[in-house]
The first five atom37 places (N, CA, C, CB, O) and aatype in JSON, in Angstrom:
{
  "aatype": [20, 20, 20, 20, 20, 20, 20, 20, 20, 20, 20, 20, 20, 20, 20, 20, 20, 20, 20, 20, 20, 20, 20, 20, 20, 20, 20, 20, 20, 20, 20, 20, 20, 20, 20, 20, 20, 20, 20, 20, 20, 20, 20, 20, 20, 20, 20, 20, 20, 20, 20, 20, 20, 20, 20, 20, 20, 20, 20, 20, 20, 20, 20, 20, 20, 20, 20, 20, 20, 20, 20, 20, 20, 20, 20, 20, 20, 20],
  "atom_mask": [
    [1, 1, 1, 1, 1],
    [1, 1, 1, 1, 1],
    [1, 1, 1, 1, 1],
    [1, 1, 1, 1, 1],
    [1, 1, 1, 1, 1],
    [1, 1, 1, 1, 1],
    [1, 1, 1, 1, 1],
    [1, 1, 1, 1, 1],
    [1, 1, 1, 1, 1],
    [1, 1, 1, 1, 1],
    [1, 1, 1, 1, 1],
    [1, 1, 1, 1, 1],
    [1, 1, 1, 1, 1],
    [1, 1, 1, 1, 1],
    [1, 1, 1, 1, 1],
    [1, 1, 1, 1, 1],
    [1, 1, 1, 1, 1],
    [1, 1, 1, 1, 1],
    [1, 1, 1, 1, 1],
    [1, 1, 1, 1, 1],
    [1, 1, 1, 1, 1],
    [1, 1, 1, 1, 1],
    [1, 1, 1, 1, 1],
    [1, 1, 1, 1, 1],
    [1, 1, 1, 1, 1],
    [1, 1, 1, 1, 1],
    [1, 1, 1, 1, 1],
    [1, 1, 1, 1, 1],
    [1, 1, 1, 1, 1],
    [1, 1, 1, 1, 1],
    [1, 1, 1, 1, 1],
    [1, 1, 1, 1, 1],
    [1, 1, 1, 1, 1],
    [1, 1, 1, 1, 1],
    [1, 1, 1, 1, 1],
    [1, 1, 1, 1, 1],
    [1, 1, 1, 1, 1],
    [1, 1, 1, 1, 1],
    [1, 1, 1, 1, 1],
    [1, 1, 1, 1, 1],
    [1, 1, 1, 1, 1],
    [1, 1, 1, 1, 1],
    [1, 1, 1, 1, 1],
    [1, 1, 1, 1, 1],
    [1, 1, 1, 1, 1],
    [1, 1, 1, 1, 1],
    [1, 1, 1, 1, 1],
    [1, 1, 1, 1, 1],
    [1, 1, 1, 1, 1],
    [1, 1, 1, 1, 1],
    [1, 1, 1, 1, 1],
    [1, 1, 1, 1, 1],
    [1, 1, 1, 1, 1],
    [1, 1, 1, 1, 1],
    [1, 1, 1, 1, 1],
    [1, 1, 1, 1, 1],
    [1, 1, 1, 1, 1],
    [1, 1, 1, 1, 1],
    [1, 1, 1, 1, 1],
    [1, 1, 1, 1, 1],
    [1, 1, 1, 1, 1],
    [1, 1, 1, 1, 1],
    [1, 1, 1, 1, 1],
    [1, 1, 1, 1, 1],
    [1, 1, 1, 1, 1],
    [1, 1, 1, 1, 1],
    [1, 1, 1, 1, 1],
    [1, 1, 1, 1, 1],
    [1, 1, 1, 1, 1],
    [1, 1, 1, 1, 1],
    [1, 1, 1, 1, 1],
    [1, 1, 1, 1, 1],
    [1, 1, 1, 1, 1],
    [1, 1, 1, 1, 1],
    [1, 1, 1, 1, 1],
    [1, 1, 1, 1, 1],
    [1, 1, 1, 1, 1],
    [1, 1, 1, 1, 1]
  ],
  "atom_positions": [
    [[9.73, -7.78, -9.47], [9.98, -7.34, -8.12], [9.62, -8.49, -7.18], [9.17, -6.05, -7.78], [8.51, -9.01, -7.24]],
    [[10.54, -8.87, -6.33], [10.3, -9.95, -5.38], [9.64, -9.39, -4.13], [11.62, -10.67, -5.02], [9.97, -8.3, -3.67]],
    [[8.7, -10.15, -3.57], [8.05, -9.76, -2.33], [8.16, -10.92, -1.35], [6.56, -9.36, -2.57], [8.2, -12.08, -1.74]],
    [[8.2, -10.59, -0.07], [8.32, -11.59, 0.98], [7.19, -11.41, 1.99], [9.7, -11.5, 1.69], [6.76, -10.28, 2.22]],
    [[6.69, -12.49, 2.59], [5.63, -12.37, 3.59], [6.08, -11.53, 4.79], [5.18, -13.75, 4.06], [7.26, -11.56, 5.16]],
    [[5.17, -10.8, 5.36], [5.47, -9.98, 6.53], [4.25, -9.98, 7.45], [5.87, -8.52, 6.12], [3.12, -10.08, 6.98]],
    [[4.5, -9.86, 8.73], [3.39, -9.73, 9.67], [2.79, -8.34, 9.54], [3.86, -10.0, 11.13], [3.49, -7.39, 9.19]],
    [[1.55, -8.23, 9.82], [0.85, -6.96, 9.75], [1.44, -5.95, 10.74], [-0.63, -7.16, 10.02], [1.98, -6.33, 11.78]],
    [[1.32, -4.69, 10.39], [1.71, -3.62, 11.31], [0.64, -3.43, 12.38], [1.94, -2.31, 10.54], [0.87, -2.69, 13.34]],
    [[-0.52, -4.08, 12.25], [-1.62, -4.0, 13.19], [-1.85, -5.38, 13.81], [-2.91, -3.48, 12.5], [-2.72, -6.12, 13.34]],
    [[-1.08, -5.76, 14.85], [-1.15, -7.12, 15.39], [-2.55, -7.53, 15.84], [-0.2, -7.25, 16.54], [-2.89, -8.71, 15.75]],
    [[-3.36, -6.6, 16.33], [-4.69, -6.95, 16.81], [-5.61, -7.37, 15.67], [-5.29, -5.8, 17.56], [-6.64, -7.99, 15.92]],
    [[-5.27, -7.04, 14.44], [-6.09, -7.42, 13.3], [-5.61, -8.7, 12.63], [-6.12, -6.3, 12.29], [-6.32, -9.26, 11.79]],
    [[-4.43, -9.17, 12.98], [-3.81, -10.3, 12.27], [-4.7, -11.54, 12.26], [-2.48, -10.65, 12.91], [-4.77, -12.22, 11.23]],
    [[-5.37, -11.84, 13.34], [-6.24, -13.0, 13.38], [-7.45, -12.88, 12.48], [-6.68, -13.25, 14.78], [-8.1, -13.88, 12.18]],
    [[-7.78, -11.67, 12.06], [-8.94, -11.45, 11.21], [-8.6, -11.46, 9.72], [-9.59, -10.14, 11.56], [-9.5, -11.38, 8.9]],
    [[-7.33, -11.56, 9.36], [-6.91, -11.5, 7.95], [-7.22, -12.82, 7.24], [-5.41, -11.18, 7.85], [-6.94, -13.9, 7.75]],
    [[-7.8, -12.69, 6.04], [-8.05, -13.86, 5.21], [-6.96, -14.04, 4.16], [-9.41, -13.74, 4.54], [-6.85, -15.11, 3.56]],
    [[-6.17, -13.01, 3.92], [-5.13, -13.07, 2.9], [-3.8, -12.65, 3.51], [-5.47, -12.18, 1.7], [-3.75, -11.86, 4.45]],
    [[-2.72, -13.19, 2.98], [-1.38, -12.9, 3.49], [-0.88, -11.56, 2.93], [-0.39, -14.04, 3.11], [-1.1, -11.24, 1.77]],
    [[-0.21, -10.79, 3.78], [0.41, -9.55, 3.33], [1.81, -9.85, 2.82], [0.46, -8.5, 4.48], [2.53, -10.67, 3.4]],
    [[2.19, -9.2, 1.72], [3.51, -9.38, 1.14], [4.29, -8.08, 1.26], [3.41, -9.82, -0.34], [3.84, -7.03, 0.82]],
    [[5.47, -8.16, 1.86], [6.32, -6.98, 2.05], [6.94, -6.6, 0.72], [7.42, -7.25, 3.12], [7.35, -7.46, -0.07]],
    [[7.02, -5.3, 0.48], [7.59, -4.75, -0.74], [8.97, -4.19, -0.41], [6.67, -3.64, -1.37], [9.15, -3.63, 0.68]],
    [[9.96, -4.32, -1.31], [11.28, -3.75, -1.03], [11.19, -2.25, -0.73], [12.22, -3.99, -2.22], [10.33, -1.55, -1.26]],
    [[12.07, -1.77, 0.12], [12.07, -0.35, 0.51], [12.24, 0.55, -0.71], [13.18, -0.06, 1.52], [12.98, 0.23, -1.64]],
    [[11.55, 1.67, -0.68], [11.72, 2.68, -1.72], [10.8, 2.54, -2.92], [13.1, 2.66, -2.19], [10.95, 3.29, -3.89]],
    [[9.85, 1.6, -2.9], [8.92, 1.47, -4.02], [7.9, 2.59, -3.91], [8.23, 0.06, -4.03], [7.19, 2.7, -2.91]],
    [[7.84, 3.4, -4.95], [6.94, 4.55, -4.96], [5.68, 4.21, -5.76], [7.64, 5.8, -5.55], [5.76, 3.58, -6.81]],
    [[4.54, 4.62, -5.25], [3.28, 4.41, -5.97], [2.5, 5.71, -6.05], [2.43, 3.31, -5.28], [2.67, 6.61, -5.22]],
    [[1.67, 5.8, -7.05], [0.79, 6.94, -7.23], [-0.62, 6.51, -6.86], [0.86, 7.49, -8.7], [-1.15, 5.57, -7.45]],
    [[-1.23, 7.18, -5.9], [-2.6, 6.9, -5.51], [-3.53, 7.93, -6.15], [-2.76, 6.92, -3.97], [-3.28, 9.13, -6.07]],
    [[-4.58, 7.46, -6.79], [-5.63, 8.35, -7.27], [-6.82, 8.17, -6.34], [-6.01, 8.05, -8.77], [-7.39, 7.09, -6.25]],
    [[-7.17, 9.23, -5.65], [-8.21, 9.19, -4.62], [-9.59, 9.36, -5.25], [-7.97, 10.27, -3.56], [-9.71, 9.7, -6.43]],
    [[-10.63, 9.13, -4.46], [-12.0, 9.29, -4.96], [-12.28, 10.73, -5.38], [-13.0, 8.86, -3.9], [-13.19, 10.98, -6.18]],
    [[-11.51, 11.68, -4.86], [-11.66, 13.08, -5.24], [-10.95, 13.37, -6.57], [-11.1, 13.99, -4.14], [-10.96, 14.5, -7.05]],
    [[-10.35, 12.33, -7.17], [-9.59, 12.41, -8.42], [-8.24, 13.11, -8.26], [-10.4, 13.13, -9.47], [-7.55, 13.33, -9.26]],
    [[-7.86, 13.45, -7.04], [-6.52, 14.0, -6.84], [-5.53, 12.84, -6.72], [-6.47, 14.92, -5.56], [-5.89, 11.75, -6.3]],
    [[-4.29, 13.1, -7.09], [-3.24, 12.08, -7.04], [-2.17, 12.47, -6.04], [-2.61, 11.87, -8.44], [-1.82, 13.64, -5.91]],
    [[-1.64, 11.46, -5.34], [-0.54, 11.68, -4.4], [0.46, 10.55, -4.56], [-1.06, 11.77, -2.94], [0.08, 9.42, -4.89]],
    [[1.73, 10.84, -4.32], [2.77, 9.82, -4.34], [3.05, 9.39, -2.91], [4.07, 10.34, -5.03], [3.15, 10.22, -2.01]],
    [[3.17, 8.08, -2.71], [3.43, 7.5, -1.39], [4.45, 6.37, -1.57], [2.11, 6.99, -0.72], [4.71, 5.94, -2.69]],
    [[5.0, 5.9, -0.46], [5.86, 4.72, -0.47], [5.03, 3.51, -0.06], [7.09, 4.89, 0.47], [4.28, 3.57, 0.92]],
    [[5.17, 2.43, -0.81], [4.43, 1.21, -0.56], [5.19, 0.35, 0.44], [4.18, 0.43, -1.87], [6.39, 0.13, 0.26]],
    [[4.53, -0.14, 1.48], [5.17, -0.98, 2.49], [4.81, -2.45, 2.29], [4.76, -0.53, 3.89], [5.7, -3.3, 2.27]],
    [[3.52, -2.76, 2.15], [3.11, -4.14, 1.88], [1.78, -4.15, 1.16], [3.02, -4.94, 3.19], [1.06, -3.15, 1.14]],
    [[1.46, -5.3, 0.56], [0.22, -5.45, -0.2], [-0.42, -6.79, 0.12], [0.48, -5.32, -1.72], [0.25, -7.72, 0.58]],
    [[-1.71, -6.89, -0.13], [-2.45, -8.14, -0.03], [-3.55, -8.1, -1.08], [-3.03, -8.37, 1.43], [-3.71, -7.1, -1.79]],
    [[-4.32, -9.17, -1.17], [-5.45, -9.19, -2.11], [-6.49, -8.12, -1.78], [-6.1, -10.56, -2.13], [-7.21, -7.66, -2.66]],
    [[-6.57, -7.74, -0.51], [-7.62, -6.82, -0.06], [-7.16, -5.4, 0.21], [-8.23, -7.36, 1.17], [-7.99, -4.55, 0.53]],
    [[-5.84, -5.11, 0.08], [-5.41, -3.76, 0.38], [-3.9, -3.59, 0.33], [-5.9, -3.35, 1.72], [-3.17, -4.47, -0.1]],
    [[-3.48, -2.43, 0.79], [-2.06, -2.09, 0.8], [-1.78, -1.15, 1.96], [-1.63, -1.44, -0.55], [-2.65, -0.4, 2.39]],
    [[-0.55, -1.22, 2.45], [-0.09, -0.29, 3.47], [0.86, 0.69, 2.79], [0.6, -1.04, 4.67], [1.85, 0.28, 2.19]],
    [[0.57, 1.98, 2.9], [1.43, 3.0, 2.31], [1.91, 3.94, 3.4], [0.68, 3.78, 1.21], [1.27, 4.09, 4.44]],
    [[3.05, 4.58, 3.13], [3.64, 5.52, 4.08], [3.74, 6.87, 3.4], [5.04, 5.03, 4.58], [4.21, 6.97, 2.26]],
    [[3.29, 7.91, 4.11], [3.35, 9.26, 3.57], [3.42, 10.25, 4.71], [2.12, 9.56, 2.67], [2.77, 10.07, 5.74]],
    [[4.2, 11.3, 4.54], [4.19, 12.38, 5.53], [2.94, 13.2, 5.28], [5.49, 13.27, 5.46], [2.6, 13.51, 4.13]],
    [[2.26, 13.56, 6.34], [1.03, 14.32, 6.2], [-0.18, 13.4, 6.23], [1.05, 15.13, 4.9], [-0.07, 12.24, 6.61]],
    [[-1.31, 13.93, 5.83], [-2.55, 13.16, 5.9], [-3.07, 12.85, 4.49], [-3.61, 13.93, 6.7], [-2.71, 13.5, 3.51]],
    [[-3.93, 11.85, 4.44], [-4.64, 11.5, 3.21], [-6.12, 11.53, 3.51], [-4.21, 10.09, 2.66], [-6.56, 11.06, 4.56]],
    [[-6.9, 12.09, 2.62], [-8.34, 12.17, 2.81], [-8.98, 10.92, 2.22], [-8.93, 13.46, 2.15], [-9.58, 10.95, 1.14]],
    [[-8.85, 9.79, 2.96], [-9.4, 8.51, 2.52], [-10.31, 7.97, 3.61], [-8.26, 7.49, 2.19], [-9.94, 7.92, 4.78]],
    [[-11.5, 7.57, 3.2], [-12.44, 6.96, 4.12], [-12.37, 5.44, 3.98], [-13.89, 7.48, 3.86], [-11.82, 4.94, 2.99]],
    [[-12.9, 4.69, 4.93], [-12.78, 3.24, 4.96], [-13.28, 2.55, 3.69], [-13.52, 2.71, 6.14], [-12.65, 1.59, 3.24]],
    [[-14.38, 2.98, 3.11], [-14.96, 2.31, 1.95], [-14.6, 2.96, 0.62], [-16.45, 2.26, 2.09], [-15.15, 2.58, -0.41]],
    [[-13.69, 3.92, 0.61], [-13.27, 4.58, -0.64], [-12.53, 3.59, -1.54], [-12.38, 5.8, -0.35], [-11.81, 2.71, -1.07]],
    [[-12.72, 3.76, -2.84], [-11.95, 3.0, -3.81], [-10.81, 3.88, -4.27], [-12.85, 2.53, -5.02], [-11.02, 4.99, -4.75]],
    [[-9.58, 3.37, -4.13], [-8.38, 4.12, -4.46], [-7.61, 3.34, -5.52], [-7.49, 4.39, -3.19], [-7.38, 2.14, -5.36]],
    [[-7.21, 4.01, -6.59], [-6.41, 3.37, -7.63], [-4.94, 3.48, -7.26], [-6.68, 4.02, -9.01], [-4.45, 4.56, -6.94]],
    [[-4.23, 2.35, -7.3], [-2.82, 2.3, -6.96], [-2.03, 2.0, -8.23], [-2.54, 1.24, -5.84], [-2.22, 0.95, -8.85]],
    [[-1.14, 2.91, -8.62], [-0.28, 2.7, -9.78], [1.15, 2.54, -9.29], [-0.39, 3.89, -10.8], [1.73, 3.46, -8.71]],
    [[1.72, 1.35, -9.52], [3.09, 1.07, -9.1], [4.03, 1.53, -10.19], [3.3, -0.45, -8.8], [3.88, 1.16, -11.36]],
    [[4.99, 2.35, -9.81], [5.93, 2.92, -10.77], [7.15, 2.03, -10.88], [6.33, 4.34, -10.36], [7.84, 1.8, -9.89]],
    [[7.43, 1.52, -12.06], [8.56, 0.61, -12.27], [9.83, 1.42, -12.48], [8.3, -0.32, -13.47], [9.87, 2.36, -13.27]],
    [[10.87, 1.02, -11.75], [12.17, 1.68, -11.87], [13.14, 0.7, -12.49], [12.7, 2.19, -10.48], [13.46, -0.32, -11.88]],
    [[13.63, 0.98, -13.7], [14.53, 0.08, -14.4], [15.99, 0.25, -14.02], [14.38, 0.26, -15.87], [16.86, -0.37, -14.63]],
    [[16.27, 1.08, -13.03], [17.66, 1.35, -12.68], [18.3, 0.25, -11.82], [17.75, 2.66, -11.94], [19.46, 0.38, -11.43]],
    [[17.57, -0.8, -11.54], [18.18, -1.89, -10.77], [17.28, -2.35, -9.69], [19.5, -1.48, -10.18], [17.62, -3.27, -8.95]]
  ]
}
């Protein structure tokens, strides 16, 4: 999967970033396992060494220091 650099969705934080964010192609689905051990599917927008931006309708019960497992689902259809 090819990724391209993208500016942060949070411009006020951009000067504080130590790592570059990489944009993910539209439609990449990931499974998040939360600290509560529940799993949710979200769409991945971008990633960096320190985190990821995901899009989901509704809310997620994630706190700032929570450790979340991200499983990227590979689609062989093209």
